[in-house]
C-alpha positions as CSV (number, residue, x, y, z in Angstrom):
1,X,-17.8,21.9,12.6
2,X,-14.7,19.7,12.1
3,X,-15.3,16.6,10.0
4,X,-12.3,14.8,11.6
5,X,-14.1,15.2,14.9
6,X,-16.8,12.8,13.8
7,X,-14.3,10.4,12.1
8,X,-16.6,10.1,9.0
9,X,-14.7,7.9,6.6
10,X,-16.2,7.2,3.2
11,X,-16.4,3.4,2.7
12,X,-18.5,0.8,0.8
13,X,-20.9,0.8,3.8
14,X,-21.3,4.6,4.2
15,X,-21.1,6.1,0.7
16,X,-23.6,5.2,-2.1
17,X,-21.2,6.4,-4.9
18,X,-18.4,4.1,-3.6
19,X,-20.8,1.2,-3.2
20,X,-22.2,1.6,-6.8
21,X,-18.6,1.8,-8.2
22,X,-17.4,-1.2,-6.2
23,X,-20.5,-3.2,-7.2
24,X,-19.8,-2.4,-10.8
25,X,-16.2,-3.7,-10.5
26,X,-17.5,-6.9,-8.7
27,X,-20.0,-7.4,-11.5
28,X,-17.2,-7.1,-14.1
29,X,-15.1,-9.5,-12.1
30,X,-17.9,-12.1,-12.1
31,X,-18.2,-11.8,-15.9
32,X,-14.5,-12.6,-16.3
33,X,-15.0,-16.0,-14.8
34,X,-18.5,-16.7,-16.1
35,X,-17.1,-16.5,-19.6
36,X,-14.5,-19.1,-18.9
37,X,-15.2,-22.7,-19.8
38,X,-13.6,-26.1,-20.0
39,X,-12.3,-25.2,-23.4
40,X,-10.6,-22.0,-22.2
41,X,-6.9,-21.7,-22.8
42,X,-4.4,-21.2,-20.1
43,X,-3.8,-17.7,-21.5
44,X,-7.5,-16.9,-21.1
45,X,-7.6,-18.1,-17.5
46,X,-4.4,-16.1,-16.7
47,X,-5.8,-13.0,-18.3
48,X,-9.0,-13.3,-16.2
49,X,-6.9,-13.6,-13.0
50,X,-4.8,-10.6,-14.1
51,X,-7.9,-8.5,-14.8
52,X,-9.4,-9.6,-11.5
53,X,-6.3,-8.2,-9.7
54,X,-6.6,-4.9,-11.6
55,X,-10.2,-4.6,-10.5
56,X,-9.3,-5.4,-6.9
57,X,-6.6,-2.6,-7.1
58,X,-9.3,-0.2,-8.3
59,X,-11.5,-1.2,-5.4
60,X,-8.6,-0.7,-3.0
61,X,-8.4,3.0,-4.1
62,X,-12.1,3.4,-3.0
63,X,-12.2,1.1,0.0
64,X,-9.0,-0.6,1.2
65,X,-10.8,-2.8,3.7
66,X,-13.1,-4.2,1.1
67,X,-10.2,-4.9,-1.2
68,X,-8.3,-6.7,1.6
69,X,-11.3,-8.9,2.3
70,X,-11.6,-9.8,-1.4
71,X,-7.9,-10.7,-1.5
72,X,-8.2,-13.0,1.5
73,X,-11.2,-14.9,0.2
């Protein structure tokens, strides 16, 4: 049986391991911004956005479509 024949691609929607990992990255991303406040410095805000980009890149390795939707929102 040829897997390519069934076009079974592992994505956020079809693979539990990928979903769990992506959800963990999304949780970490939410913490980045939850910890920012009105007294946060510009450096702290820039650092949060930089780390968010790093997490999105990690998500892109697992599911490029999910990452592109995150970038566009």
